[in-house]
C-alpha positions in Angstrom: -11.5 -17.4 13.1 -10.3 -15.4 16.2 -10.8 -16.4 19.8 -14.0 -15.7 21.7 -14.8 -12.0 22.2 -11.5 -11.0 20.4 -11.4 -8.0 18.1 -8.3 -7.4 16.1 -7.3 -4.4 13.9 -4.3 -2.0 13.6 -1.4 -2.4 14.5 -1.8 -6.2 14.3 -3.3 -5.7 10.9 -1.2 -3.0 9.1 -4.2 -2.2 6.8 -6.5 -1.5 9.9 -9.1 -4.0 8.8 -11.5 -5.0 11.6 -11.5 -8.7 12.4 -14.2 -9.6 14.9 -14.7 -13.1 16.3 -17.5 -15.0 14.5 -19.9 -16.7 16.9 -20.5 -20.3 15.7 -22.5 -23.3 16.9 -20.0 -25.4 18.9 -22.2 -28.5 18.5 -21.7 -28.3 14.7 -18.2 -26.7 14.4 -14.9 -27.0 16.2 -11.8 -24.9 16.1 -8.3 -26.0 15.1 -5.2 -23.9 15.3 -1.4 -23.8 14.9 1.4 -21.8 16.4 3.6 -22.2 13.3 4.3 -19.2 11.1 2.1 -18.7 8.0 3.8 -18.5 4.6 2.4 -15.9 2.3 2.8 -15.8 -1.5 4.9 -13.1 -2.9 1.9 -11.6 -4.7 -0.5 -12.0 -1.8 -3.3 -9.6 -2.6 -5.0 -9.5 0.8 -2.3 -10.4 3.4 -4.5 -11.5 6.2 -2.7 -11.4 9.6 -1.1 -14.6 10.8 -3.2 -14.5 14.0 -6.3 -14.8 11.8 -4.9 -17.6 9.6 -3.5 -19.6 12.5 -7.0 -20.4 13.7 -9.9 -22.0 11.8 -13.2 -23.8 12.2 -14.2 -27.2 10.7 -17.3 -29.4 11.1 -17.5 -31.7 14.1 -18.6 -34.5 11.8 -18.7 -35.1 8.0 -22.5 -34.8 8.0 -22.3 -31.2 9.2 -22.0 -28.3 6.8 -19.7 -25.3 7.3 -22.1 -22.3 6.9 -21.5 -18.6 7.3 -24.3 -16.2 6.9 -24.7 -12.4 7.3 -27.0 -9.5 6.3 -26.0 -6.4 4.5 -27.2 -2.9 5.6 -30.8 -2.1 4.9 -29.8 0.4 2.3 -27.5 -2.1 0.5 -29.3 -1.6 -2.8 -27.7 1.9 -2.9 -24.2 0.3 -2.6 -22.2 -0.4 -5.8 -21.9 -4.1 -5.0 -20.0 -6.2 -2.6 -16.8 -8.3 -2.9 -16.2 -11.3 -0.6 -12.9 -13.0 0.3 -12.7 -16.4 2.0 -9.4 -17.3 3.7 -8.8 -21.1 3.8 -5.3 -22.1 5.0 -4.5 -25.7 5.8 -3.7 -26.0 9.5 -3.2 -29.8 9.7 -0.3 -31.7 8.3 -2.0 -34.3 6.1 -0.7 -37.8 6.3 -0.9 -40.8 3.9 -4.1 -40.7 1.9 -5.7 -37.8 3.8 -7.1 -35.1 1.6 -9.3 -32.0 1.9 -11.4 -30.7 -0.9 -14.8 -29.0 -1.0 -17.2 -26.9 -3.1 -18.2 -23.4 -2.0 -21.7 -22.2 -2.5 -23.1 -18.7 -2.3 -26.9 -18.6 -1.7 -27.2 -22.2 -3.1 -25.2 -21.3 -6.3 -21.8 -22.8 -6.9 -19.3 -20.0 -6.1 -16.0 -21.9 -6.2 -15.9 -25.6 -7.2 -13.5 -28.3 -5.8 -11.4 -26.0 -3.6 -8.2 -27.7 -2.3 -6.0 -25.8 0.2 -2.3 -25.9 -0.7 0.4 -27.3 1.5 0.4 -26.9 5.3 0.4 -23.3 6.7 0.4 -21.7 3.2 -1.9 -18.6 3.1 -4.6 -19.0 0.5 -7.9 -17.5 -0.4 -10.6 -17.2 -3.0 -12.6 -14.0 -3.8 -15.2 -12.3 -6.0 -13.9 -10.9 -9.3 -17.3 -9.2 -9.9 -19.6 -7.5 -7.4 -22.5 -9.3 -5.8 -25.8 -7.5 -4.9 -27.5 -9.7 -2.3 -28.9 -8.3 0.9 -28.5 -11.7 2.6 -25.4 -13.9 2.1 -25.1 -17.6 3.0 -21.7 -19.3 2.2 -21.8 -23.0 2.5 -18.7 -25.3 2.3 -19.6 -28.9 1.2 -17.1 -31.7 1.5 -16.5 -33.7 -1.8 -17.1 -37.5 -1.8 -13.4 -38.2 -2.5 -12.2 -36.0 0.4 -11.3 -37.6 3.7 -11.4 -34.4 5.6 -14.1 -31.8 6.0 -13.9 -28.1 4.9 -11.8 -25.5 6.7 -12.4 -21.8 7.1 -10.0 -19.3 8.7 -11.9 -16.0 8.1 -13.6 -13.9 5.6 -13.8 -10.3 4.4 -16.4 -8.2 2.7 -15.5 -5.1 0.7 -17.5 -2.4 -1.1 -16.1 0.6 -3.0 -16.3 3.8 -0.9 -14.8 7.2 -0.9 -13.9 8.8 2.5 -15.1 12.3 2.9 -12.7 13.9 5.4 -11.6 17.5 5.4 -7.9 17.3 6.1 -7.1 21.0 5.5 -9.8 22.9 7.4 -8.4 26.4 7.9 -7.2 27.0 11.4 -5.7 29.9 13.2 -2.9 29.4 15.7 -5.5 29.5 18.5 -7.6 26.7 17.0 -5.0 24.2 15.9 -5.0 22.4 19.2 -8.8 22.2 19.2 -8.7 20.6 15.8 -6.1 18.1 16.9 -8.0 17.2 20.1 -11.1 16.3 18.1 -9.6 14.7 15.0 -6.5 12.8 16.2 -6.8 9.3 17.6 -6.6 9.2 21.4 -3.7 6.8 21.4 -1.5 9.3 19.6 0.8 10.9 22.2 1.0 14.6 22.7 4.5 15.8 23.6 5.7 19.0 25.2 8.5 21.0 23.7 10.7 20.1 26.6 10.1 16.4 26.1 11.1 16.8 22.5 14.4 18.5 23.6 15.1 15.4 25.8 14.1 13.0 23.0 16.4 14.7 20.4 19.2 15.6 22.8 18.4 19.3 22.3 17.8 18.8 18.5 21.4 17.7 17.9 21.2 15.2 15.0 19.6 16.5 11.8 18.6 13.6 9.5 16.6 15.5 6.8 14.1 18.1 5.9 10.4 17.6 5.5 7.6 19.6 4.0 7.5 22.2 6.7 10.7 21.9 8.7 13.9 20.0 9.7 13.8 16.4 10.8 15.8 15.3 13.9 16.7 11.8 15.2 15.7 10.9 18.7 15.0 8.2 21.3 11.9 7.7 23.4 12.2 6.7 27.1 12.0 3.0 26.1 14.9 3.6 23.6 12.7 3.4 20.6 14.2 5.5 17.8 12.0 8.2 16.3 12.1 11.0 13.8 11.0 14.4 14.9 9.9 16.9 12.3 9.9 20.5 13.7 7.8 23.1 12.1 9.8 26.1 10.9 8.6 29.3 12.6 9.4 31.2 9.4 7.1 29.0 7.3 3.8 30.7 6.5 2.3 27.4 5.4 3.9 25.4 8.3 0.9 25.6 10.6 -1.5 24.3 7.9 0.9 21.5 6.7 1.6 20.5 10.3 -2.1 20.1 11.0 -2.7 18.3 7.8 0.2 15.8 8.4 -0.8 14.9 11.9 -4.4 14.4 10.9 -3.5 12.5 7.7 -1.1 10.1 9.5 -3.7 9.7 12.3 -6.4 8.7 9.8 -4.6 6.3 7.6 -3.0 2.9 8.3 -0.9 1.0 5.9 2.3 -1.0 6.3 4.0 1.2 3.6 3.1 4.5 5.2 5.1 6.0 8.0 3.5 5.5 11.4 2.6 8.5 13.6 4.0 8.3 17.1 2.8 11.7 18.4 2.8 15.4 18.0 3.7 18.6 19.8 1.6 21.8 20.0 3.2 23.8 22.7 2.8 27.5 22.3 4.4 28.4 18.9 6.3 25.1 18.9 4.8 22.5 16.5 6.3 19.1 15.7 5.4 15.7 14.4 7.0 12.5 15.9 6.9 9.4 13.7 8.8 6.1 13.4 12.4 6.2 12.4 13.5 4.6 9.1 17.2 3.9 9.4 18.1 3.4 5.7 17.2 6.9 4.7 15.4 7.7 1.5 15.3 6.1 -1.9 16.6 9.4 -3.4 19.7 9.2 -1.2 20.5 5.6 -2.3 20.0 6.4 -6.0 22.3 9.4 -5.6 24.9 7.3 -3.7 24.5 9.4 -0.5 23.5 6.7 1.9 25.4 3.6 1.1 28.7 2.3 -0.4 26.9 0.5 -3.2 23.8 1.2 -5.2 20.5 -0.7 -4.8 20.3 -3.6 -7.2 17.5 -3.9 -9.7 15.5 -6.4 -7.6 15.7 -4.2 -4.5 14.5 -1.1 -6.5 11.6 -3.1 -7.9 10.5 -4.2 -4.4 10.8 -0.6 -3.1 8.6 1.0 -5.8 6.1 -1.9 -5.6 5.6 -1.2 -1.9 5.4 2.5 -2.5 2.8 2.0 -5.2 0.7 -0.1 -2.9 0.7 2.7 -0.3 -0.4 5.2 -3.0 -3.1 2.9 -4.2 -4.4 2.7 -0.6 -4.4 6.5 -0.3 -6.3 6.8 -3.6 -8.8 4.0 -3.5 -9.1 3.4 0.3 -9.0 7.0 1.5 -9.9 9.2 -1.4 -6.6 11.1 -0.8 -4.0 12.5 -3.1 -0.5 12.9 -1.7 0.6 15.9 -3.9 4.3 15.5 -3.2 5.3 12.1 -4.4 9.1 11.9 -4.9 12.0 9.6 -4.2 13.1 11.6 -1.2 9.6 10.9 0.4 10.1 7.1 0.1 11.9 6.1 3.3 13.5 2.8 3.8 13.5 0.5 6.9 16.2 -1.8 8.2 15.3 -4.4 5.6 14.8 -1.9 2.9 11.0 -2.0 3.2 9.5 1.2 1.7 7.3 3.7 3.5 5.9 6.9 2.0 6.3 10.0 4.2 5.4 13.7 4.3 1.6 13.9 4.0 1.6 17.6 4.9 0.3 18.5 1.4 -2.2 15.6 1.2 -5.7 16.5 0.1 -9.0 14.7 -0.3 -10.5 14.4 -3.7 -13.9 13.4 -5.1 -14.1 10.5 -7.5 -16.4 12.7 -9.6 -15.1 16.2 -9.2 -11.6 17.5 -9.6 -10.4 20.0 -7.0 -9.0 23.4 -8.0 -6.3 24.3 -5.4 -3.1 26.2 -4.8 -0.2 24.8 -6.8 2.1 22.6 -4.6 4.8 20.0 -5.2 8.4 19.6 -6.1 9.9 20.7 -9.4 10.7 17.7 -11.7 7.9 15.6 -10.2 4.9 17.9 -10.7 2.2 16.9 -13.2 2.3 19.4 -16.1 -1.5 19.3 -16.5 -1.8 20.2 -12.8 0.6 23.1 -13.3 -1.4 24.4 -16.2 -4.9 24.0 -14.8 -4.4 24.0 -11.0 -6.9 21.0 -11.1 -6.0 18.2 -8.8 -6.8 14.5 -9.0 -5.1 11.2 -8.1 -3.5 11.0 -11.5 -1.2 13.8 -10.5 0.4 11.4 -8.1 0.6 8.8 -10.9 2.6 11.2 -13.0 5.1 11.8 -10.1 5.4 8.1 -9.6 6.2 7.6 -13.3 9.2 10.0 -12.7 10.3 7.8 -9.8 10.1 4.7 -12.0 12.4 6.5 -14.5 14.8 7.3 -11.6 15.1 3.7 -10.5 15.9 2.6 -14.1 18.4 5.3 -14.9 19.8 6.2 -11.4 19.4 9.9 -12.6 17.5 12.8 -10.9 14.3 14.1 -12.4 16.2 17.1 -14.0 19.5 16.2 -15.5 22.1 19.0 -15.7 25.3 17.2 -17.0 25.3 19.2 -20.2 22.1 21.2 -20.3 19.0 21.0 -18.2 16.6 18.3 -19.5 13.7 16.6 -17.8 14.1 12.8 -17.3 10.9 12.1 -19.3 12.4 13.9 -22.4 15.8 12.3 -21.8 14.3 8.8 -21.9 12.1 9.6 -24.9 15.2 10.7 -26.8 17.1 7.6 -25.9 14.3 5.2 -26.7 14.0 6.8 -30.1 17.2 4.9 -30.9 15.7 1.6 -29.7 18.5 0.9 -27.2 17.3 0.5 -23.7 20.9 -0.1 -22.5 21.5 3.6 -23.1 19.3 4.6 -20.2 19.8 1.7 -17.7 21.9 2.5 -14.6 25.4 1.2 -15.3 25.8 0.3 -11.6 23.5 -2.8 -12.3 26.5 -4.3 -14.2 24.1 -6.2 -16.4 22.3 -8.0 -13.4 18.7 -7.6 -14.5 16.1 -9.2 -16.8 15.6 -7.0 -19.8 11.9 -7.8 -19.9 11.3 -6.3 -16.5 13.4 -3.2 -17.3 11.4 -2.7 -20.5 8.1 -3.2 -18.7 9.0 -0.6 -16.1 10.1 1.9 -18.7 6.9 1.4 -20.7 4.9 1.8 -17.5 6.8 4.9 -16.5 6.1 6.5 -19.9 2.4 5.7 -19.6 2.3 7.2 -16.1 3.9 10.4 -17.4 1.5 11.0 -20.2 0.6 14.7 -20.6 -3.2 14.1 -20.2 -4.1 12.7 -16.8 -7.1 10.8 -18.3 -4.7 8.7 -20.3 -2.6 7.6 -17.3 -3.2 4.3 -15.4 -4.5 4.1 -11.9 -2.1 3.1 -9.1 -4.0 -0.2 -8.9 -2.9 -0.9 -12.5 0.7 0.2 -11.6 0.7 -2.2 -8.7 -0.4 -5.1 -10.9 2.3 -4.5 -13.5 5.0 -4.0 -11.0 4.1 -7.4 -9.4 4.7 -8.9 -12.8 8.1 -7.2 -13.0 9.1 -8.6 -9.6 8.1 -12.1 -10.8 10.1 -11.8 -14.0 13.2 -10.8 -12.0 12.6 -13.6 -9.5 12.6 -16.1 -12.5 16.0 -14.6 -13.6 17.5 -15.0 -10.2 16.4 -18.6 -10.1 18.1 -19.3 -13.4 14.9 -19.3 -15.4 15.0 -16.1 -17.4 12.2 -15.4 -19.9 12.8 -14.8 -23.6 13.2 -11.1 -24.3 10.2 -9.3 -25.7 10.6 -5.6 -26.4 6.9 -4.8 -26.0 6.2 -7.0 -23.0 3.4 -5.0 -21.6 -0.2 -5.4 -22.9 -1.0 -1.7 -23.1 -4.7 -2.4 -23.6 -4.8 -4.0 -20.1 -4.2 -0.7 -18.4 -7.3 1.3 -17.4 -7.2 5.0 -18.3 -10.5 5.8 -16.8 -10.7 8.4 -14.1 -13.7 6.8 -12.5 -13.3 4.6 -9.4 -12.7 1.0 -10.2 -12.1 -2.2 -8.3 -9.7 -4.6 -9.9 -8.2 -7.9 -8.7 -5.4 -10.0 -10.0 -6.1 -13.5 -11.2 -6.4 -16.1 -8.5 -3.3 -18.2 -8.1 -3.6 -21.9 -8.9 
């Protein structure tokens, strides 16, 4: 629970959730807190901010109940159900025979029995795995008879499936671009002049890449913060539209694995986007050996694609947005190799029920073949592209191999797998340092993502779930506890191939 009158959201919460302070009866409840860091599980599904988990409420006496109640909107019957999450992290170091255990009731029905927080300062939560349809919610935490301490509650969340309807690519002439930006970009996003960008980039001296509509330069703000400045090419016919789309896209979305928008420039004919600088370059550069003396190991590659998958899942399910240009060169890496997806200039909104027919855009080798044939766009086009990236991290090869003859990486891997030898496609730079189960699972997942028919591909939520399993398998190997090899490790039937919006959660950790 936050401090009185405190409201927290982005950037403190990288997912831009809104965390208001909950007003409670101080005669019945008291607050406890810690300044110690909170430890999160590697597969933490919700990642509540530390500032939320470092405070909590607990009953003043054992005879008091911890109760949280709230009402849903008056039209809640029209909503497709609600999902609740309760965060309960232990903030007291228990001594001797002290214990904390309690039942959780929802509207007088047992919701979670005998909950016991894990060790001190370890993030933990419980949540709905099926939607609830109440208009009035009352959560009650009841201390068990064998517990010496009362219940504890740090915070709670309520979700419902929703599709954002935002027109990211409204047509705009040169004269109306600024008007669109003024009305649709957050006020805290800084507007730069062209002269300011010249100072920031030292007159556009250091080129660090090329984006969807122009060259990217390195620069420093006045406070010496490093930034990347993408300048719109004056020769690009689509540059204006992509520039507008990227600024508005980055302004509307917030996720720790998407690049952060710093500002923009619309100064006469000069257009530019200023965003955070990622010093490790792109995943593509590392796989091709352009950005480091040694290749990324298997564990690092798994972490990178997992983080990128989480960002795409957020775009698809949280924003109703399809990226349209998913590729390894658009996965940028921070100082600690944290992954962030960039280049949202081609991003488009989609409807969960209606596919969009639009102009063909994307990068050869990554483009969905169904999209190329039908010009029909949906989120599964991004899934296909991501499958190609998964093949890249396994093989270390580009999407189109040209050593002997041009061959697409999907066909290349299918040919190799026909022999039954996964070693023939695994990047030799790993030098055997990987768990075969995790490699097989990634290859199988990649092949499912790259199926010809989009309806038979998984959702990005499914991809995230399976990549988390791969990371855990590799963690076991690194701890000296490898799993027995199983060629068909993945349960294919567990992957949803439905195009309809779904909400899925991983099993609760015990």
